N, C-alpha and C positions, 0 to 999 in steps of 0.2 A: 584888566583892560576894559575900558568903557566903550560904549557904542560909537562915540565920536572918533576914537582912534582905531577901532576895528571896523573897517569898511568892506569886509569880505562879503557882506550881504549884497553889496551893489553888483558884484559880478554874478552872484547867484540869481539875483532878480533879473539881470540882463539875459542870462541863459534861459530862465523860465519865460520871459517875455518873448524871446525869439521862438521858443518851442510853441507857445500859444499862437503867435502870428503864423507859424508854419501850419499848425492844425487848422486855423481859421481859413487860410488861403486854400486849403485842400477841400473845403466844404462846398457842396452845391446847395441850391435853394432848398431842396428836399431835406438835406441833412440838418438844417437848422431847426426843422420841426420834429426831429426824432425825439422820442421820449426817453428820458434817462432814469426814471423812477421818482416816486413821491410827488408826482404831478409836475416835474420839471422837464423842460425840453432843452435841447442844446442852446437854442436862442435865449431862453430864460436864464440858463446858467451863465452864459456870457454877459447878459445884462446884469446879473447878480454880481459877478466879479467886477464889472465896470463900476457899478454903484458903490460898492464897499471900497474899491480902490480910490474913487474920487472923494468919498467921505474922509478917508484917512488923509489924502492929499490936502483937502480943505482944512482939516484940523491941524495938520502940520504947519500950514501957512499961517493960521491964526496963532499957533504956538510961537512961531518965529517973531510975531509982532508983539508978543508980551505974554503975561501970565494967562493961562487957560484953565477954566474950571473943568473938573472931570466931566466927561461926556458919555457916561455909561447909559446904555439902553437896557430896559428890562425885556423879558422874554416876549411880552405882548407887543411891545414896540418893534422888536426884531421880526416877529411873525407878520405884523402888518406891513412892514417894509418889504419883506420877502413876497407877500401876496401882491403888493403893488408892482414889484418887479416882474412877477409872472404875468400880470395883466398887461403891462407895457409891452413885454416881449410878444405876447399873443397879438396885440394890436399892431405891432410892427410887422408881423408876419401876415396878418389878415386885417386890413383896415375896416372891414365890415363889422368887426367885434366891438 
Protein backbone atom coordinates (compact mmCIF):
# COMPACT_ATOMS: atom_id res chain seq x y z
CA UNK A 1 0.00 0.00 0.00
CA UNK A 2 1.50 3.35 -0.98
CA UNK A 3 1.07 6.75 0.64
CA UNK A 4 -1.33 7.95 -2.03
CA UNK A 5 -3.82 5.13 -1.37
CA UNK A 6 -3.40 5.08 2.42
CA UNK A 7 -4.63 8.42 3.65
CA UNK A 8 -5.07 7.42 7.31
CA UNK A 9 -2.46 10.04 8.18
CA UNK A 10 -4.98 12.77 7.26
CA UNK A 11 -7.30 11.83 10.12
CA UNK A 12 -4.35 11.51 12.52
CA UNK A 13 -3.12 14.97 11.49
CA UNK A 14 -6.60 16.43 11.96
CA UNK A 15 -6.80 14.99 15.49
CA UNK A 16 -3.35 16.36 16.35
CA UNK A 17 -4.19 19.77 14.89
CA UNK A 18 -7.36 19.95 17.00
CA UNK A 19 -5.42 18.95 20.12
CA UNK A 20 -2.84 21.66 19.46
CA UNK A 21 -5.55 24.27 18.81
CA UNK A 22 -7.23 23.29 22.09
CA UNK A 23 -3.93 23.59 23.95
CA UNK A 24 -3.21 27.00 22.46
CA UNK A 25 -6.72 28.27 23.19
CA UNK A 26 -6.19 27.48 26.86
CA UNK A 27 -2.94 29.44 27.15
CA UNK A 28 -2.77 32.92 28.63
CA UNK A 29 -0.07 35.48 27.79
CA UNK A 30 2.12 34.34 30.68
CA UNK A 31 1.97 30.72 29.53
CA UNK A 32 3.59 31.53 26.17
CA UNK A 33 6.72 32.65 28.03
CA UNK A 34 7.05 29.51 30.15
CA UNK A 35 10.35 27.72 29.73
CA UNK A 36 10.27 24.15 28.41
CA UNK A 37 13.97 23.30 28.64
CA UNK A 38 17.03 23.70 26.42
CA UNK A 39 16.31 27.42 26.02
CA UNK A 40 12.88 26.87 24.50
CA UNK A 41 9.68 28.61 25.60
CA UNK A 42 6.13 27.59 24.74
CA UNK A 43 6.04 30.46 22.24
CA UNK A 44 9.32 29.38 20.61
CA UNK A 45 8.14 25.77 20.36
CA UNK A 46 4.94 26.86 18.64
CA UNK A 47 6.94 29.03 16.23
CA UNK A 48 9.24 26.06 15.63
CA UNK A 49 6.30 23.82 14.75
CA UNK A 50 4.80 26.47 12.47
CA UNK A 51 8.09 27.07 10.65
CA UNK A 52 8.79 23.41 9.89
CA UNK A 53 5.15 22.79 8.98
CA UNK A 54 5.26 25.67 6.49
CA UNK A 55 8.60 24.48 5.08
CA UNK A 56 7.15 21.04 4.37
CA UNK A 57 4.02 22.60 2.89
CA UNK A 58 6.14 24.76 0.60
CA UNK A 59 8.26 21.80 -0.51
CA UNK A 60 5.14 19.75 -1.23
CA UNK A 61 3.77 22.59 -3.32
CA UNK A 62 7.00 22.73 -5.31
CA UNK A 63 6.98 18.94 -5.68
CA UNK A 64 3.45 19.03 -7.12
CA UNK A 65 4.69 21.45 -9.81
CA UNK A 66 7.41 19.11 -11.00
CA UNK A 67 10.67 17.44 -10.07
CA UNK A 68 12.20 18.64 -6.83
CA UNK A 69 15.86 18.43 -5.90
CA UNK A 70 16.59 16.94 -2.47
CA UNK A 71 16.28 19.62 0.21
CA UNK A 72 18.38 18.18 2.99
CA UNK A 73 19.71 20.50 5.65
CA UNK A 74 22.87 19.82 7.59
CA UNK A 75 23.02 20.08 11.38
CA UNK A 76 24.50 23.59 11.31
CA UNK A 77 21.69 24.85 9.08
CA UNK A 78 19.04 23.28 11.32
CA UNK A 79 20.69 24.80 14.41
CA UNK A 80 20.77 28.26 12.80
CA UNK A 81 17.09 27.98 11.82
CA UNK A 82 16.15 26.90 15.35
CA UNK A 83 18.13 29.82 16.81
CA UNK A 84 16.31 32.21 14.48
CA UNK A 85 12.94 30.75 15.49
CA UNK A 86 13.79 31.27 19.18
CA UNK A 87 14.79 34.86 18.44
CA UNK A 88 11.59 35.58 16.50
CA UNK A 89 9.48 34.06 19.28
CA UNK A 90 11.25 36.21 21.87
CA UNK A 91 10.66 39.35 19.80
CA UNK A 92 6.97 38.48 19.40
CA UNK A 93 6.63 38.30 23.15
CA UNK A 94 8.73 41.40 23.87
CA UNK A 95 9.19 43.88 20.99
CA UNK A 96 12.00 45.64 22.93
CA UNK A 97 14.33 42.67 22.19
